[in-house]
N, C-alpha and C positions, 0 to 999 in steps of 0.2 A: 937633243931631245926636242921633238917636234910638238906642234900645238895639240894634236890628238893625244899624244902621250901625257902632256901636262894636264889636259882636261880629265883624262882617264884617271890619273893619279889623284887629283883633287876629289873627284867624285868617288873613287874607290876607297880612299882613306876615310872620307866623311861617312860613307855607308858602313864601313867597318866599325868606326867608333860608335855610331848611332845604333847599329845592329847589336853589337855585343853589350853596350850599356843597357839597352832596354831589355835584352834577354836576361841578363844577370839580375836586373831589378825585379823582373817577374819571378825569377826563381826565388829571390828573397821574399817576395810577397807570398809565394806558395808555402814557404816554410811557416810564415806567420798564419796563413790560412789553416794549415793542418793543425796548428796548435790550438785553434778554436774548438776542436773536437774534444770530447770527453776522454779521459785516460783509459787505457786498456789494463787488464790485470797484469801485475808486475811479472815480467818474464814470458808472458803469453805469446808475444810476437817476436821475441828476440832469443829464445832458447835455442840451443844446438846450432850455433852460427855456422859450423862446418857443413852440417846437413843442409841447412838453408842455402848456403852458397852453391853446393853441388846441385840442389834442386833448380836453382836459378840458371846455372850453366846448362843443365840438361834441357830445361824448357826453352832456353834461349837458342842454343846451338842446335838442339834436336828438334825444335819446333813441335814438341810432343802435344801441346794443347791445340795446335793448328792442324794436326794430321787428319782430322775428321773430314776435311775438304782438301784432298791431296793436291789438286792442281793449284788451288789458291795457296796452299802451304808452300809449295815449291817456288812459286812466283814471289811470294812474300818473303821467303827466306833470302833469295838473292837480292831483293830490293832492300831488305833490312840490313844485311851484311854490307852491302855497298854503301849505305848511309854512314856506317862507321869507318869502313876501310878508306873511303874516298875523301874523308874530311881533310887529309893532308893536301889534297889537290887545291883546296881553297887557299892554303898558304902559298902554294906555288903560283896560283893565279895572281895573287897579290904581288909576288915578286916579279911576275912577268909584266906588270904595269910599268915597272922601273927598267926592266931589261927583258925583252922578248926571248932572249937566249937562256934566261935563268932557270936553274933546276934546284931542287932541294939539296942542302948540304949532305954529304956522305952517302945518302941512299938514293939521291935523285937519278943516277944512272946505273944503279944496282939492278941488273936485269930481273931477278926474282920479284923485286918490288914493282918493276914496270909490268911484268906479267900479271901480277895480282891486280894492279890498277886497271889494266886494260880488260882483264877478265870480268871484274865486277862492274866496270863501266858499261860493258856490252850486255852482260847478263842482267844488271840492274835496269838497263834500258828496256830489254825484252820483258823482264818481270813486270815492270810498271805498265807496259802496254797490255800485257795479259790481264792484269788486275783492272785496268780501265775498261777493257772489253767485257770482262765479267760483270763489272758494275753496270755497264750499259745494257747487257742482256738480262739483268735482273732488276731493272728500274721499276718503280711502282707504276709507271705509265703502262707497262706491259702486264704486271702481275698484281697490281693493286696492293691490298694489305698483306698479301701472301709473299710479297717481296721482302727479303730480310732487310732491305735498305729503306723500307717504308718508315717515314718519320725521321730519318737521318738528315743531317744538315748538309745538303748536297754541295753548296758553294764551297764549303770548307774541304770536303773530300776532293772536289775537282781542283781546288787550289793546290792542295798537297800533291795530288797526282801530277799536275802539270809542272809543279816545282821540281819534283824528282825527274820527270821527263826532260825538263830544260837543263838541269844540272848534268844529267848523264849524257845528253846530247852535246853539251858544251865541252865536257871532258873528252869525249870521243873526237870532236872536231879539233880540239887543241892538240891531241896526240897526232892527228893527221897533219896539221900544220907544222908541228915540231919535226916530224919525219921529213917533210918536204924541205924544211930549212936546213936540217942536218945533211940531207942528200946534196944540196947545193954546195955545202962546205966539204963534200967528199968524205964524210964520216964512214968508216967501214962497218960491216956486220950490223946494218940497221935492222935487218929482219929479226935478229936476236932480241933487240930492244923494243920492237914494235910488232909483236907476233899477230895481233888482231886488227891493227889499224894501218899497216903498211900499204894496203890496197887503196885506202882513203888518201894517204899521203901521196901516192902516185898520181891521183887525180889533180892534186894541187902543185905538182912538181914543176909545172911550167910557169908559175907565178914568180915574178922577180922577188928578190930577197926583201926589199923594202915593203913590197905588198904583203908578203907573208908576215913580216914583223907587225905591220898594221893590223892584219887580221887576228894575230895572236893577242895583241893588246885589246882589240875590240871584243873578241869572244871572252877573254879573261875578265874584262869589265862586266860583260853581260852575265857571266857566271857569278861574279861577286854580287852584282845587284840582285840577281834571282835569290841567292843564298841569304843575303841580309834583309831583303824584302820579306822573306819567309820568317826570319827571326823577329822582325818588327811586327808582322801580322800576328804571330802566335803570342808575342808579348802583350799585344793589345787585346787578345782573346783568350783569357785563361780557361774558358770553357770549351776550347777547341780540342776536344779529346782525340780526334783523328790525327792531330799533330803531336799533342803532349804525351800521348800514350807511349811514344817511342822512348821517352825518358822515364815517365812515371811507372811504366810496366815493370821495370827492373825492381823497383822498391815494392810494388804491390805483390810481386811474386815472392820476393825475399821475406816479406812480412806475413805471408799466408798462414793460415791456421796451423797446418801440419808441416813441420820442418822437412819431413821426408818426401813431401810433394803430393801426398794423397789429396784428392779433391775435398773441398770443405763442405762435406755432406755428412750424413749419419746423425750424430748428436747435434742438437741445437746448442748454441752457446748459452750458458747460464745467465740469468739476469744480474746485472752489475750496477753499482752506484759508486761514482768517484773512483773507479778502478778497483773496487772490491766486490767479490761475489756476495750477493745478498744472502744472509743466513735467515731462512724463513722460520727457524726455530727460536729466533731471538728478535722477533719483530718489535717487541716493546722497547728494546734498547736502541732502536734506530732513530736517526735524525728525522725531524718533522718534514724537512725538505727532501726526503728520500725520492729519488727519481725512479719511476716505475715504467720501464720501457722507454720508448722514444716518442716524445710529444712535440719536440722542437728540433730544428735541424742541428743545433749545437748539442743536443743529447746524443747524437751519433758519436761514436769514438773517432779519433783521428784516422783510424784505419777505414772507417766508413767513408769519411770525406775523401780519403785517398782512393777508395774504390770508385766513388762517383766521378772523380776527376780523371781516372784512368780509362773510363769507358771510351772505346774507339768507335762506337756506333756501328759496328760491323753487322749486328743483327742476328748473329748465330743463336743467341738466347731467344729472341723473338720468333725465329723460324721454327724452334722446337717447342715453344710454350703451348701446352694444351688449351689454356684459356684463350690466347690470341688466335689460335687456329680454329676456334669455335665461336668467333665473332664477339668475344668479350672485350671489355676495355683495357684489360691488363696486357701490357707489353713490358717485360723486364727491362728491355733497352730504354723505352720511353720513361719508365720509372726512374732509372739511373740518371737519365738526361735531365728530367725535371728536378730531381734532388740536387744534382750538380749545379744546375743553373740557379736554383733557389739559394743554395749555400753560398755561391760566389756573389750573388746579388745582395744577400743579407750580411755578408762579411763586414762591410763598412760599419753597419750598425753595431755588430758584435764587438768589433775592435774599438769603436768609440765608447761603447758602454764599459768595456773592460778598463780602458784608460781612465774614464770618469770615476769608476769605482776605486781604482788604485789611488786616485788623488783624494777621494773622500775619506773621512775619518769615521770608522764604525763606532757605535755607542760603547761606552765602557761596560765591562761585565756587571750584571745586576747583582747587588749584594744579596746574600741568602736571607737576611732579615728584612728585606724591602717590603713595604706595605703595599696594599692593593693599588693605591694611587700611583706610587712609584713604578710599579710593574706595568701599569697601563701606559705611563709616559715613556718608559723604556721601550715597550713594544712598538709604540708609535714611531720612535726614532729608528728602531730596527727595520720597521716596514718601509720607512722612507729611504733608508740605506739600501735595502734590497731592491727597491723599485727602480734603482738606477739601471738595472739590466732588464727591466720590463718595458718594452716599447709602448705598451698600452698606457702606462702610467707616466713615463718620462717624455712628455710631449716636447719639452724644451730641447732636450738632446736630439730627439727625432727630427726637429725642425732644422737642424744644422746639416742634415744629409740631403743627398739628391732625392728627387721624387721617386725614382726607381727603388732606391734603398729603403725609403720610408714605406713604400707599398709592400716590399718583401718582408720588412721587419714585423709588420702586424698581420701578415698572412698566415692562417693556420696551416699546419703541415698536412693534416688530413681533413678533407672537406666534411661538411655536415651531412648526415644521412638524409635529411629532408632536402630534396632538390630545390624546394621553393626558397630556401634560405640562401639566396645568391651572395649575400654578404659573407657567407661562410665558405665560399668557393676556395678550396684548399689547393695546396701543391699537388697532393695525391687524391685522386678520385676514390671515395670509399668503395665503390663497386669494383674498382680495379684491385684494391687491397684485399678485398674479401673473395675475389675470384681465384686467388692463388691456391693451388692444390699442394704446394710445397714438394712437388715431384722431384725437383732438383735438376731438371733438364737445362735450365739456364746456367746453373753453376757448372754442370758437367761440360757444357759447350763453350763457356767463356774462355777465350784464349789468354786473357790477362788475369785470371783467377779472382774475379769479383764474387763476393759472397752474398748473392741476392737474397736467399731464403732467410738468413739470419736477420737481415735488415727488414724484410717484410714482417717477420714474426715480432721483432722489436716494436714496430709500429702498431701491430695488433695488440700487443701487451698493454700499451698505453691506452688504446681505445677501450679495451675491456676493463682494465683495473682502475683507470682514472676517469675516463669519460663515460663509461658504461654505454658505449656506442658500438653496437654489434648487431648482426642480423638477428631478427626475432627468433628464428629457429634454434639458435644457440642457447637461448634462455632455457628451453626445455632440456637440451643436452646437459647444460651445467647443473640444472636441478636434479636430473636423474643420476649424474655422476656423484653429486654431493650426498644425496639421500639414499641411493640404492647401489652406489659403487659400480654401476654399469650404464652404458648409453641408452639402453632400451628401457630402463626403469623397472626391470623384472626383479622378482624376489630372489635373494641369494639362495633360498632353499631349492630353487629350480635349477641350480647350476649343474646338477648331475643327470638331468633328464636325457641328455644326449646318449647316455650309456645304458638306458633302460632295456634296450632290445639285444644287448650283447649277451652271448651265451657263456661268458666267463666273468669273474669278479674283477673289478677295478679297485686296487688298493687306494685307500684315502688316508692321507696323513691326519693323525689325531683321532681317527676312528679305528683303522685297521693296523696302522703302524704308528709308533711314537714320533719318529722323525725320519728325515730323508737319508740319514746315515745308513739306513738299512736297505736302500735301493740304489740303483745306478743313476737313474734319470728321474727328474720331476717332469711330468708332462703338463706344461702350462697350456690349458685349454683355451683361455681367452674368452672375452665376452661374446664375440661372434660365435665362436665354437661351442659355447654353452647355450646360447639363446636364439641364434638365427637358424631357421630350419635347414637351409642348404649347408651352412657351415657345420651344423651338428653332424651331418653325414660324413664330412671330412674328419671330424674328431673321432667318430666311431671307426672309420677306416684306418686311421693312424693307430688307434689303440689295438685294433685287431692285428695289424701288421706287426706291431711291436710284440704283441703276445705270441704271434706265430714264430717270430724270430728268436724268442726266448729272452727278450730284453726285459730286465727287471725295472719296472717303473711304477710310479704312484702319482696321484693328483692331489691338489689341495681342496677340491670340492668347494664348499661354501666359504672356505678360508681365502679364496682367490678374489681379487678385486681388479677393476680396470687398471691397466698400467698407467693411465693418464695421458696417453698419446694425443687423443683428440682435444683434450683440455689445453695441453701445452701448445699445440699448433694453432689453436684458436686464440691463443694469447692469454688464457687464464692460468698464469703461472702459479698463483696461490693454490688453485684446485689441483693442478698437477703435483705440486710439492706434497700436498696432503695425501693424495693417493699413492704416490711413489714412496714416501716415507713409511706409510702403513705396510705396503707390500715388501719393502726391504726389511722391515722389522720382522715380518712373518717369515720371509725366506731365510734370514739369518738365524732366527729362532729354531726353524725346522731343519737347519743344517743343510740347506740346498747347496749342491756342488755343480751338477750338470743339469741344464734345463733344455728341453726340446719344445719348440713352439711351432704352431701352424700359421700364425698370423705374422706377416712381414712387419707390421707396425709394433706388435709386441716384441718381436725379435730385436728390432732396432732400439726400442726404448730400454729393454732390460740389458741388452749387450752394451749399448753405447752411452745411455743417459743415466742409468742407475749408478754407474761408477762415480758420477759427479757428486753423488750423495752417500758414498760409502758402500754401495751394493755391487760387489764384484763377483760375478758368476760366469761359468762357462756356458755359453748359449749356442745352440745349433738349431738351424731351421729343419723342419721335418724332411724336406727334400734332400738335405745333406745327409741326415742320418739314414734315411731309407736307401739312398744311393749307396752308402757305405755297406749297408746290410746286404744289398743285392750283389755288390762286388765281392763280398765275403761269402757268398753262396748261402747266406742264412735265410734269404728270401729268393725264390726262383719263380719268375713269371713264366707261364706256359702259353703257347699259341692256341687259338681256337681249334676245336675239333673239326674233322672233315665235314664239309657241308656248310659250315659257318663262314662268315666273311673273313678272309685271310688278312687283308691289309686295310686298315682304317686311316684315312688322312687326318693328321693331327697337327695343330699349330699351338704354340706356347706363347702366352702373354707374360712378359717380365713385370712383376710387381716393382714399382718404383723404390719402395723401401727395402726390397731384397736386392734388386739389381743396382741401380745408380747409387743408392745410399750406402750399400754394403758390398758391392762388387761380386755378388753371388749370381753367376750366370750359367756356369757349367753343370753343377750337380743336377738341377731340374732337367736339363736337356739330356744328360747321360742317362738319367732315370727313365725318361720317356723313350729314348732310343734303345733301352734294354728290353723294352716290351716287344716280343717277336711279331706282333700283329699290327705294328704302327708304321705308317709312312709319314715321316716327319716333314713338315713344310714350314719354313721360316717366314714370318711377316717381314715386309720391307723395313718397317721401323721396329727394330729389335735391339736387345741388349742396351748399350749406352744410349742409343737413339730411340729406345722404346717409348711409345706414346702412353700417357697416363690413362687410367680407367676413370679418373674423375673423383675418387673418394678421399684422397689424402687432404691434409690441411683442414680436417673436420668438415670437408665438403660433403662427406657421406650424409651429414645431417642437415644440409642446406639445399634448398631448391635451386635449380638452374633456371632462372627467369630471363636471362640475356643470351641471345645467340642460340646456336644449336647445342645439343648435349654431347659432352665429351665421351661418355660411354658409348653412345651410338656411333660416333666417329671411329672409335677404336674397334667396335664390333664389325663395322663395315669392312675394315681392313682385314680382320680375321676371316670373315666370310669369303672375302675375295680370294683367299688362298685356296679355296675349294675344300677346306677342312670340314670334316663332319664332327669333330670334337675340338673344343677350345680348352686347352689345359691351362690351369692357373695354379698359383702357389700361395694365395692369400685369400681369406674369406671376403675382404672388402672388394677385391677384384672380381670375385665370383658373383657377388651380388650385383655389381655394376654391369658386368658383361652379360649376365643373365637377363637383367632388365633391358639392356641394349638389344639383345637378341630377340626378346619378346617384341620390342618396338619394330625391329626390322622384319620379323615374321608377320606382324600385323599389317605392315605396309607391302607385304608380298616380296620383300627383297632378300629373304633368307628361307631356306628349306626348313620344314618342320622337323626334319630328322637331325638337325644340328643341336648339339648340347654343350653345356659348359660344365667341366668336371675338374675337381682338384686332382693333381698328379697322384696323390695317395689312393684315390678311388680307382684310377686306371690301373695302378699297380696291384691293388687288391683283387681286381677282377682276374688278372693273369695268375696271381698266386692261388686263388681259389680253384681255378681250372686245374692247376697242378695237384691240388689236394683231392680233386674229384668231388668237391662239394659245391653246393649252390648258395644257400643262404640268401639274404637280401641282395638283390642285384646292385653291384657297386656303380654300374654305369647306366642305370635306368634313367630315361629322360625325366626331367622334373620341371614343373611350371616355374617360370621366372616371376619374380615379384611377390613370392610368398611372404 
């Protein structure tokens, strides 16, 4: 044993002990960190273990969440698999410090294992080089804020990439040296054991045996040092998501909301307190310390803390976010990073406060016959006991922590609305929080299943219900919903105005029929369909098409109220519950079974969120039902007559709450393509990658005062296809795109002949041609912004 070998053994063994010790200690700290979060509803994250495990395997091995960027997905797959497969080479490298000829027991010379090792060493090396090139080509220096890596921690990414590069290169070199060493010993069939590195071994075959042994020891030590330096680095940086996601992602995927793997969109999670869903019908029986939404980092559930820590800073969410792409301060990635950094920085305070409270003795229960003086004294003791976990009150405990932990302990989660209040600079910028349209693009794109939208809405809930801190425009929305049961503040008596020009009667429950047991469908018109001029035309078109097809349907008329969607997504859970419970009661009383809706938001709320409160109904979107009727030949669109324009270029905008939130992409497109006079043109951002119109998340009722307008951004893309008609399937989208088109036309960027129409209106025009009738033109241009 020479001096090199002795030094290598000492350094290698020391690195091994330090690396594993620190890594295991950090894993232990992570477990304690996640326990700081609030509990989830029992069974919510652990039900159907088999299905969850299959989802994990599918997403891990199939890389299904990464497939949206194919080249990245392929390169990442090889890099990821190599990380797991090649872990045994670390053990062999340690053995080679003691004996350069050493191989793993049993499998060390088993040629299938050697093939796998070489294959993933080489492909992992190529994969990481590809990923490094992609990162360089998409650097913020070239693309500014439109780089998906904008705001990511670059030194961490570079460190991880060069670590993988170094390890893969060391393994490849070691295989070459091993080949050359064995060749000098006259080992037969070396090509069988070194299928990809034999050529490298040939380059070193002229080196004497002692030299090869020294090279093996040196490179093995280098590999060990690179590996354990990485362990030490990540152990010292708990917020290093680009490294930790390779471990935490497995748990984040397994604990995702839907066991079968569906994206965590659709219904918002109900508001909970201490792991129990809040029952808004029994508010008087609830604890005084009831948590309403998320006002502090520890109010997030442990799954929320896991989400933040799992973020790998890849920026897929950021690149798809409509707010970020229109120069607003909201980046889903930066939100997750800020919450992660704040949570880990505040963790020492939370853990110290928990320990102090565990040691303290709470006041004895107050006797029922206690007098006023005793009650006052007891309350004082209880306040002192509770103040242990309040950093603003417990100055003594706060002083025992580092300055960084002290600062984070008293920092508000969401900053003050008044920008002059610098002392209230929070972890989250309120402008960022209220810029979210809840479109779900971030959740859809995230490769590790982070549930951004639920977290954003939980923070909004606290701001609305506890702080009363929300954009002023929402005050009018809440007032209209509470007093008039619709966002426009219109009288309920006007809910049937949309049907006044129809030449047939619309059956109304309670007036024409006793209940919905007498009909097949309830046509849920929605507030926009009843009160907004453009959407009223859609309602009339759908009613006429259903009548033409012989579908038996009825409406609720003034018995219908807003579903509560804008209230819930704005954070006003109380108001949502009030509206939803009233609607569910009416629907159940009227024996509703099947419901057809024209609004994507109504569709999502009734189909996905009403079941949370006992309202279970079969809900279809009007494009689904109309497409079914066309396929059944109950509706037959006809081409224009001779002399009229034969082919009209049409593009379709996917409503977020129909597409991403509910996965309905095909029926509207099939319906459009069933029209004989349509030349369909797809926008670049479509289906799962569709760009929001800007109306969701109650943004329909808020002004856009920062950056450019989302609806104009989307309209420009639609106009760029050369389409003369922009088809939509949601009244919110219609309003926003119509307004965007008006803005573009006023700037001279769009032809005056372009129009925005609901798919139902386009179908109605074709059906009417087949009937030889005219009636009100279903496709007549209409001024935007009415």
